[in-house]
C-alpha positions, 0 to 999 in steps of 0.5 A: 701098857702092861707087857703081853709077855708079863701077863703070859709069864706070870699067869703061866707061872701061877698055873704051873704052881697050881695057884691059877685061881689066885686071880679068880673069885671074889678074893685074891691071895696076899702073896699074889698081890705082893708078887705083882708089886715086886715085879713092878719095882723100878728096874731095867725090865719095866723102867720105860713103862713106869716112866710113861706112867709118871709122865701121865701122872705128873701134872696131877701129882704136882698140884696135889696137896702134900705133907710137910715132907713132900709126900701124898697122904693115903686119902690123896693116893686113893683120890689120885689113882681113882682119877687116873684110871677114870681118865685113862680107861674109864675104869671105876676101880673098887676101893678107890672111892673118896672114903677109901677102905681099910683091910677088912677082917672078913677074909682069911689071913692069906687073902683079901677081898678084891675091892680091898686090894688097893688098901692092902697095896697101900698098907704094904707101902706104908709098912716099907716107907714107915708111913711117910706117904708116897711120891711120884715114882711110888704112885706110878708103881701103885698104878702099875700094880693095880693094872697088873692085878686087873689084867691077870684076873681078866686072863684068869677069867678068859682061861676059865672060859677056855676050859669050859669051852674045851679049848686048849691053853697050850696050843693055838685056836682058830679065830672063830673059836677065839671070837666065840670065847670072847663072846662067852667072856662078855656074856658072862660079864653081862649076866653075872651070877644070874646064868649058869655056865658050866660047859659049851652046851650052856653057851647059847642060852647064856648068850641069849640071856645077855642079848635080853639084858643088854640091847647093845650086846651084838654091837659090842661083839662086832666091835670086839671082833673088829678090834681083834682083826685090826690088832692082828693086821698091825701085828703082821709086821712083827711076825716071821713071814716064813712061819705059817700063822696056825691060829691064835696062841694063848699069848696073843689071846691075852694081848687081845683081851688086854686091848679089849679091856683098855678100849671098852671105856671108849666104846661106851662114850657114844651111848653116854653122849646120846644120853646127854643129848637127850637130857640137854633137850629137856634141860633149862638152858645152862642149868644142867637140870631136868624136871622130873616131870619131863624126865618121866614124860620122855619115852625115848629114854631107855631107863627111867628109874624110880624116885626112890632109886634116883634119890639114893643115887643122889641125882634128885633135887627136891628140897623146896621144890614142888617139881623135883629136878634131875641133876644131869651130870650126876645122873650120867656119871652115876653107878646106875650107868655102870657095867661091872667088867671085873671084880676090880672095876666097873666101866661107867660114863666118863666124868667130863669134869676130869678133863677140865680139872686136868687142864687146870692142874696142868696150868696151875701146877700147885695145890692152890691158887689165887682166885684171879689166876683160877678165873683166868685159866677156867675162862679159857677152858672149853667144854662140850657145851661152853666155848672159850673164852667165856666170861666169869660172872660176878656171882661166880667170882664172888663165890670163888673169893668166898672160898679163898676167904676160908683158906688165907686168900688161896683156893684149894683145887682139891676140895668140895667147895671148888668142885661145887664151884666147877659145877656152877661153872660147868653144870652140864659137865661137872657133877654136884659134890654132895657132902660126905655121908649124905648119899650112899648110891648103889648099883641096880643089882644091889638095889634089887638085892636090898628090895626083894619085893621089886623086879626092876629099878624103873619107876612104876607106870603110876609113878611116871604118870603122876609126875608127868602130869605136873609138867610146867616148864616155867617152874625151872630155876635159873643158873643163879638159883643152883644150890650152894652148900658152904661146907668144905671137905679137902682131900688133904691139907697141903703142908709145904715146907718151902725152906727145907724142900730143896735142901732135902730133895736129893736125900729124899729121892735117895731114900725113896729109891732105897725104900722101894728096892727094900720091897724086894728083900721080904718079897723075894721069898714070896717070889720063889714060892709063887713062881717056883724059880730062883731069884735071878730069873727075870720077867721080860716086859714088852712095852 
């Protein structure tokens, strides 16, 4: 958890140096990224926070494929960070997709686009660690740095709302005024670039637009207020009882915002669960598939996207089928269900397979395992629709052995074939992994920008009627007929050096510490310039 004082101090320092916009807009200054990284290097001020993140990452880290020096390669780092943020907060952070992204050339020499910020942080690590990859402590620093950038941008956006609503930053505001600022903050997220917001006079119109765009807007606002009141109640014991509470200070405001950002992913779970229940009622038992005809015929669904858009999302099975099918798990976790929450990430329906994979990793603690060991562990894992213990079918066991035959008798846990196997084992929870390059999903807004002649991603009435008329439950395929593509794609190839690992362990840990501390030397000048203080000045973290 980011220390509240950290947000208050750093953002205040940026404001003092006339660089408050470093965290606003579509790009971020490289100096700001470097400063955030510097403040998260191991030290007494943040050691407890980094230790906590390391423990959260440990079981996944132990099971990830590593180089012959025991480090994580760039693709594995992106994969690990993506999974961490999805599991921890429901955040789908831009730039942590499986393909990743390099530092682009479409920005100035002093800035990078925010969706490329993770790539720039990785570049800093590679430069200082001479390309040898990351270990657990460095991965935790990476996580903390990305988290800091996200929260600092949130604080910057809230500060911008304060300015437009004519609210003071340097003094407390009433609870009513703060709640109104949060409403403006969230309405801005819902509307994006589609509504102008220049002053308090624009707020009523902007909020009404948000209600029209997002049916659950008022429920979210009520939840945000309840969260703030609960936090205030629990924080009473920390305050001086002899000092009158004059209102919500800027430091408390950023603390409330942090809690809101942390917990918003959990708020969407009810909506996602309701969607899953609706789809399960239409799906053939155990398949995780819904006939497109049934999908369009169900008027209870809030959104029924067009065939073209569903195809783009990669959630539609059509090959060899008279009546196409919607893949439930892919549809629920698709970008179509995501809400942009910042320039850095969106909040989407959680990938339920992540919990299953995490439990498997916690038991295996290695990048690969024998088919029998995996079957033993997986048969003991319960999901939302399958209770343990359950029996691995002969077909599933054959497929697991088939994967192992391609990898010297072992099954890699972080490859496409095993993820496909997990989809067959848990079709309602684990998405089907498409072969790279076969899909290129985009958000609803991006789809509309690509197709200027349409106003919605929803299917036209004629399209719905055409497919609904083909309803025939008997055409549903069974579980054994789910598609299987024998194409392997590994996150990385595990290259352990067992004979030298123990001998080199101590020296490698020392080298890692030295390499991390070495960040402070070239970034010290950036710290002095950005914060306007001497190198001995410290930032205090409240954990």
